[in-house]
N, C-alpha and C positions, 0 to 999 in steps of 0.2 A: 529437555526444552527440544522443541524444536526450534527453529531460525527462520525466517525469510525474506526477500525483499519485494517487493510489488510496485511494479514500475507505474505512474502514471502517465496517461498523455489529454490534456486537461486543456483547455485556453484559461481558464479562473485563473488570476494574478498569485491569488491566495489557496489550494487547490493546498499546495502546505503543510499553514496551517488547518482549513477543514480536515488531514489526515488527520491530524495529531488527538482531533475530535470521538477519531473512533475508538470504540473497545478493542485490545491488546496492540496499538501499535503504540509501541519504545517509544521510535522516534522518525521524522521524519523532513523531506528538508528538498528543495525546488532544486530543478538538475537546469542542465543544455542539455538539445541534442535534440534525438527523437522521443525521449518522452519531458514530459514539465517537472516529472515526483517523485519523489523513492518515500514508498514509506518499511521501516524495517518491525517484523511483528514477531515476538514471542511467543511461543506459546509451550500448551500443555504436549498435547495431545495430535498430531499431523491431520486429519481431520479439520481442527479448528479454521486451519489455512484454508480453506476453501470457504467455510465461515465470513472472515476477514473478508478475502477477498469479493464475497455478496455484496458487503456493506457498505465498503468501497466505491462499485459498479454502480451503487444506488445513488452514489456523489451526484445531485446538480452536475455538469456542466463533462463528466467524466462521461470521455469518449474510448475506454478502453486502458485494459490495464496486461501487467503479464506478469505471472509468479515465475520466482526459483527460491530452491531451498538451500540451504544449504549442505550440504553433503560431507561426513564429518568420518 
């Protein structure tokens, strides 16, 4: 299992709720600061992280994302 956190920049107020609808996103919540929301994803393969990030980037209003992978 690979866990990653995707930080999302978006002016949309309900972006965290939209992120929860993306496949493989296990949790999402709004944040303050440079990014507006966080999506936590759990996948079986490292390569799936790119697919999830791409899905998030296609959401209307998403300006930018940054992905961090958990290191164990």
